[in-house]
ROBA-883061 format. One record per residue: x, y, z of N, C-alpha, C in turn. Coordinates in pm, whole numbers, plus 50000, padded with zeros to 5 digits. Each point is the difference from the previous one (the first is absolute). Layout:
XYZXYZXYZ
...
REM end
This chain:
237597092152405498634996249967498975007350084
500465007150105499035006350090499305012149938
500335003249874499195010049930498924993349916
499824987150019498944992749929498665002450068
498964999649920498635001650049499264986949974
499404994550106499224987849986498535003649980
499424994449897498595002449970499264986850016
499184999150104499214987950023498655001849932
499644990249915498855001849913500395007349874
501224997649954500565007449885499234997449872
499324988649990499294996649877498545004450003
499565006450108498635005150005499855012749918
498775004449982499735011449912500755012550045
499855004050125500695012050049501494997150018
500324987950042501414996450015500795002049873
499434996749886500705001749873500305014849970
499075008850034500265014349981501185004550088
500034995250122501065003950093501354994349955
500024987549957501234994049949500535007949880
499115003949910500425007449880500615013550037
499415006950097500515013150038501324998850076
500124990150085501284997750069501104996749900
499694991749901500974996449896500415012449922
499025008449966500295012349925500945009150076
499895000050132500845008750082501314993350043
500254988049951501314993950017500204991550123
498944996350069500154991850119500264985449965
500754993250086500124985549992498754993850059
499474989949934498694994750036500084985850053
499254997650106499744986450049498514997849983
499644991449907498604997649969499524987850077
498975002250082499564989450089498494998549997
499554988850052498584996950006499844985250024
498764995650004499744986050032500184990749881
499865005349878499924991649880501305001049919
500824989750009501294999749929499825001549849
499004993549943499805000549855499675014249954
499145007050074499665013749963501205009250015
500844997550098501225008050016500944997949882
500144987749956500914997149889499545006649870
498705002349986499505006849881500485014549992
500445005750112500535013750001501485000549959
500664988650002501454999749978500425005349863
499324996949891500445005449870500025015449996
499055006350068499975014750001501015005850097
500314992550106500955004850102501064989250024
500884997849903500944988650007500975000850117
500305011950051500955001350111499324998950136
498684999550000499284998950127500214986450062
500004999750133500094987650076498584995050028
499754987549975498694993950024500054992250131
499115003250091499954993050129498554997250037
499544987949976498664996350044499994998750152
498875003950061499884999550145498534998850037
499764993750113498644997350045499785007150133
498885007250013499745007250125499844990650118
499744987349974499874990350108501334993250036
501085004249935501314993950023501025011250024
500235003750127500905011350030501414998349942
500504987749993501354998149948500105004149854
498964997149921500045003949859499895015249986
499255006550088499915014649996501365006250032
500644995350105501315005550038501034997749890
499954988449937500944997149892499765009149880
498745003149973499675008649887500445014350022
499895004850124500185014350028501365003550059
500864990250026501215002550079500975009849936
499995001349868500925009249932499345013249961
498815002550050499265012149961500195011250101
499875012349952499975011650089498585003150043
499044997049913498595003150025499164988849939
498914996550070499014990749946498765008049962
499504997749880498695005449960499044988349992
498985000350082498984989549998498855004549911
499894993849883498945003149905498924989249998
500094990350090499154988249995498895000650106
498835003749957498874999450091499384986150000
499024997550086499495009250101501045002650109
500185012750036501025003750098499614995650141
498744997150019499584993950126500744986950023
500414993449892500714987250010501505001349982
500445009149913501425000349963500855009750080
499415010650055500825010350065500774994550119
499314993150090500644995750125501224991049978
499914989349921501194991449985501155007049928
499705008849906501085006949928500655010550088
499225007050081500575009650095500874992850103
499564988450046500814992350094501364996849938
500014996549872501264997549930500855012749992
499365011249968500735012849994500655003350135
499294997650108500555002650133501184990750030
499874987449965501114990650024501245004249923
499805005149878501115003549912500475014550017
499195008250068500365014150019499895008349873
498984997349918499835007649876498605006349996
499865010549921498775007749997498894992849922
498765003950031498824993549942499015010549952
499444997749882498965008549941498904990949947
498725003950018498954992649931498965009449940
499004994149933499045007549919498584998750054
499854997450127498704996050054498965011249996
498844996649943498825008650012499114995450114
500344988650062499174993950104500265006850134
498965006050056500155007050127500514990850111
499414988250011500374990950108501454995749989
500474997749879501394996149982500955010950047
499695012649967500855011250040499945002050152
498814999350057499865001050145500834989250070
499924987849951500744989050060501505002649996
500495005549891501435003049989500425010150106
499235010750017500335010050102499954993950139
498974992350027499824994750135501004989150033
500364991949901500864988650027501495003249995
500395009849917501425001649973500605013550040
499215009250052500545013350033501174999250098
499864992250105501084999050098501174991949946
499724989249929501074991549948500885007249899
499385008649919500755006649891500675013050043
499605005550113500515013050045501534999750009
500625010249938501465001549999500734988649927
499254992149921500624988849929499825001349849
498774998949954499745000449857498785008949974
499805003149873498795006949957498984989649952
498785001650046498884992149951498955009849951
499745000149869499085009749940498894992449929
498864998150066498874993749931499255010249915
499244995149905499075008249921500695011149922
501144997049938500735010149921499564999449855
498695001149977499444997649867498955010649967
499294998049889498945009549963499005001450113
499504988850049499145000350118500904999650124
499775009050091500805000750122501095010449991
500934998449906501165008749993499765013449936
499345000149883499825012649928499155009850081
498914995450057499175008850082500745005350120
500874991950057500825004150114500975011249959
500694998049888500935010249952499295013249971
498884999349929499265012149964499495007150126
499444992650093499465006050123501115006450083
501144993350009501125005150079500575012649938
500185000049868500505011849932499045011850015
498724997149988498985010550003499945007050136
500294992850106499825005350136501315001350076
501125000849928501314999050063500265010750106
499365011549989500235010750099498825001550097
499104990550000498885000250094500284990350115
499935005050121500194991350116498734992250034
498865005649963498724993350020499185001049873
499244989549968499204999649879498604995550040
499005007449955498624996150032499574987649921
500255000449868499504988949918500834998549874
500204987549961500614996749872499034991249924
499625004349880499134992149913500784996349874
500014987249968500724995049883498974994549901
500005005749880499064995949895500784993049890
499664987449974500704991949901499044997349884
500335005349884499184998049881500734991749897
499374989449953500554991649894499014999849885
500505000849876499054999149888499514985749982
500774990350053499614985949999500964992850094
499654987850034500914991850081499934985649950
501064995849935500144986149960500914993350102
499424993250099500814994750110500854988149957
501174998850061500854988449977499494988150080
500554988549970499654988050078500385002050147
501145006750025500425002550137499045009050075
499465010049930499025008850064498774992050042
499554991349913498814991950033500294990450115
501194993850000500354990950109500055007350133
500555012049998500075007950122498615003650050
499135003949908498635003350038499284988250062
500224988249945499384987950054500554996650138
501275002750021500664996650127499665009950110
499795012649964499855010750099498545001250042
499634993250107498615000150047499815009250121
501035007950033499935008650117499195012749971
499365005350103499215012249983500925011849972
499525008949912500795011649966499965010350113
501125007150015500135009950105500155013949940
499375009650064500225014049965500625006950122
500435012449983500635007450109499135012050033
499364999450115499045010250040500235003750145
500005013150027500245005050136501304994450058
501024999749914501364996150037500154985450042
499114991449950500194985850028499414991649886
500544988249985499484990649900498654994850046
499035000149908498664995150029499494992049881
499094990850028499414992449891499215009149908
500134997749871499335008449900498494998350006
499315011250001498544999849990499605002349856
498904994049959499545001349862499545014349973
500465005449887499645013649961499554999949854
499055008849963499575000649860501095006049912
500004996849871500985005949909499855015149992
501095006849968499975014249969500655001849864
499905011849943500645002749871501285008150021
500994997049915501245007550004500485002449858
500455012449974500495003749867501514998449996
500474989549933501434997549988500625007649882
499185007649930500455006949878500414989549896
500475004649886500414990849894501304993150039
500174987349963499134991949913498944991850074
499955001050133499084991550077498595005950003
499915013250021498705006750002499274998250132
498705002849997499164999150120499614985450023
500234995250122499694986050033499274999450134
499134990150013499524996250133501154993550073
500205003950125501064994050082499394994550128
500594989250049499524993750123501154999150099
499675000250127501024998850104500614986149996
501314999349978500684987149994501435001750056
500134999850130501335001850061500914988149973
501235002949962501004989849976501195002650093
501184995249966501105000550095500525014150028
499645010049915500445013650029499395005450130
498864994850040499425003950129500964996550113
500644988449988500954995550102501305007949990
500545001249879501315006549986499955014650042
498995007249956499915014450033499785002150149
499114992350058499655002050141501144996450094
501014992849952501134996550086500905011950029
499985010249912501005010650021499505014249982
498805002249945499465013449990498995002450111
500015012150056499085003750108498705004949938
499154990649965498785003049927498804994250075
498885007149991498794995650072499224989749920
499795002649870499204991049916500724997349868
499924987649952500524996549867498924991949929
499715003849876499034992749919500604997049863
499714988149948500404996649864498764996549920
499945005649878498884997549910500534994249870
499324989749949500374993649874498855001249902
500315002649873498945001449901499214987049987
498685001549998499104988450000500214991349876
500275006049886500184992249877501154990150012
501095004150067501144990950014499694988750097
499225003150103499584989550092499084990049931
499145005049911499134991149922500834990749912
501055005549939500904991649919500644989150085
500455003850119500674990750088499074988650042
498755003350025499044990050048499424991349889
500245003949876499504992349887501004989149963
499624987650020500904988749975500434999149854
499255006349909500324999349857500965011049955
500335009450088500965010449962501364993849976
500595002049883501284993549968501165006550075
501124993050002501235005450057500535011249910
500885008650054500555010849918500874994749886
499975007049888500824996049885500895011749959
501244997449957500945010749968499625007649874
500285013250004499685008449885501165009049957
501105000150076501135008549961501324992950025
501115007049973501324993850009500384996450143
499325005950098500254996550140499074988950049
499214994649910499034989450032498875004750091
499775013150002498905005350080498674997849928
498954998250078498664999749943499585014449967
498855001549939499515013349962499305007150117
499874993250113499295005750116500585013550041
499115009650027500385013150049499535001450145
500835006850081499615002150139500215014550042
499255004050100500175013150064499844997950151
500935005250077499914999950146500045014550047
498925004350060499925013850049499884999750152
500885007350066500005000750146499635014050043
499015000950088499535012850052500164999850151
500755009750053500235000950144499465013350052
499424999650119499475012350061500575001850140
500245012650032500415004150134499295013150028
499034999750093499185011850022499255003549873
500175012349952499345004449877500914999149878
501194994550018500954998749889499884986249937
499924999849868499914987549926501114999449896
500684988649994501044997949901499704987649916
500445000549874499754988849908501274997049920
500244987149979501074995449911499464988249921
500464998549875499454989749911501134992649929
499794987149981500924991849921499244993349887
500545001049878499414993449883501014990249944
499484989349939500924990749936499284988849929
500804990249958499504988849920500394986950068
499014991850031500184986350050500454999850147
499064996650088500285000050143501024989450040
500114989249923501014989850031501385004749956
500085005749880501295004449947500595011450082
499175009350049500535011650072500594996250134
499674988150048500624995350124501514998349983
500464996549881501434997649977500855012450029
499715011749944500835011550034499925003950148
498864997750064499905002850144500944990950079
500004987249967500844990550072501485002449972
500355002249874501415001749966500555013050056
499205010550004500465012450064500184997750150
499164991950059500184996350141501354993250020
500334990749912501294993050008501165009749982
499905008749900501065009749975500285008450125
498955004150067500155008650117500534992550122
499594987650015500554992150110501504998249981
500414996149881501414997049975500885012549998
499395011649977500795012450004499895007150135
499354993550096499955005350137499015011250023
499035001649911499025010950015498794995650081
500254994650118498924995150084500005007450134
498825000950060499855007350125500014991250124
499924986749982499914991150114500224985649956
500034990850098499974985849971498754994150064
499824987049984498834993550056498864999449900
498814997250049498814999549914499535014349976
499815003549874499675013849967499235000149867
499795011849945499305001549873500825009049909
499704999649869500815008449910499695014850019
498835003350055499735014050032500785004850119
500254991250096500705003850123501514999749986
500534989949932501444997550005500795008749902
499325005849900500675008449902499405014150000
500695009249935499455013249972498984998149888
498725000550035498944996349905499975009249878
500185012950022499955009449888501144997449902
501204998050052501154997149916499824986749926
499444990350069499744986849940499085001749879
498895006850018499045001749891500615007849884
500805010050030500615008249895501044992249920
500524989450057501034992149932499434990349898
498684997850003499384990149912499895005349858
500164991149903499965003649858498565002649957
499775010849928498655003549958499404990049902
500834991949937499454989449915499344989050085
500424999250127499414990250092498825005850076
500155012450047498955006250081500215015250000
498905007349991500055014649999499415005050132
500795007850073499585005450130499715014849983
498835004350042499625014149986500685008450107
499955013049981500385009250108498904999850106
500365003950121499025001150108499195012749982
498694998850012499145011849999499415001950140
499835012450038499465003150133498875010149988
498954997950077498855009149999499445001150140
499165010250019499355002150129498534995949989
499564991650092498614995750002499125011050058
498785001149947499095010350051498964993850092
REM end
């Protein structure tokens, strides 16, 4: 049973994408979460899956749910509340942990609280998702032969954003000030006016605003970079802040919404500038191939370390990106130019 994967929050929006991809790749599934009734609704689609309800406030139920797993995937935000108790269970059981946190404070807490405890024992990989993980992979691949980096700018363009209930709950819970990375240290974000960025088709030219998420934490943990900035298209932020914006609805056989995204990473070193771009459909759905490829690589021994780490640090980022299916995400070639 130790090749089983436990998915906590299996009935959530992103959790369902991850469960479907793990099932497609032949993994044995342990479906877990707080709500037994919602878990049982998954049983007809995954009749061989094991159902284990567990409560983050009850360590015994967590250990019972995860005891036969090789890896725990925590899909249940807010991660400010769920990460710590589930990681404690992973440490007690000696099994690996992955989560999807976009929350900077949650990721910082994981590094600060568990780095020593997990060292030489298990892998703990927070933020292995569209926010946090993808930017880390792209930035690491782009600068893999640079020992020092002056600046990394990440531009995230969405044609729309229909947030899930979990996204809204996380936003309501996360009242901490946002951090940026400037002069080689984390600093509180200062207000900046919007700028324009051309994401090309299908996103086009958008106003973008500085909005650092968990990739600021993941990248700064392992790349020797002076400044990191993240920009998000203003239209998607407007959608997020509008209480009337509906949740995403499926439009294809993978249950993806019609949302289109573009993530462009620009890195500079001296007068040299490099760019890499990722295009795809549905920021929630694309998290599934990122997480499942993470699992595949852990179980096949393609890791560089143990302890608390990031998907950009623990794997060969270029090889990771090249392994992804183009139906899920399209990764451009790296372009390089000289600044004048």
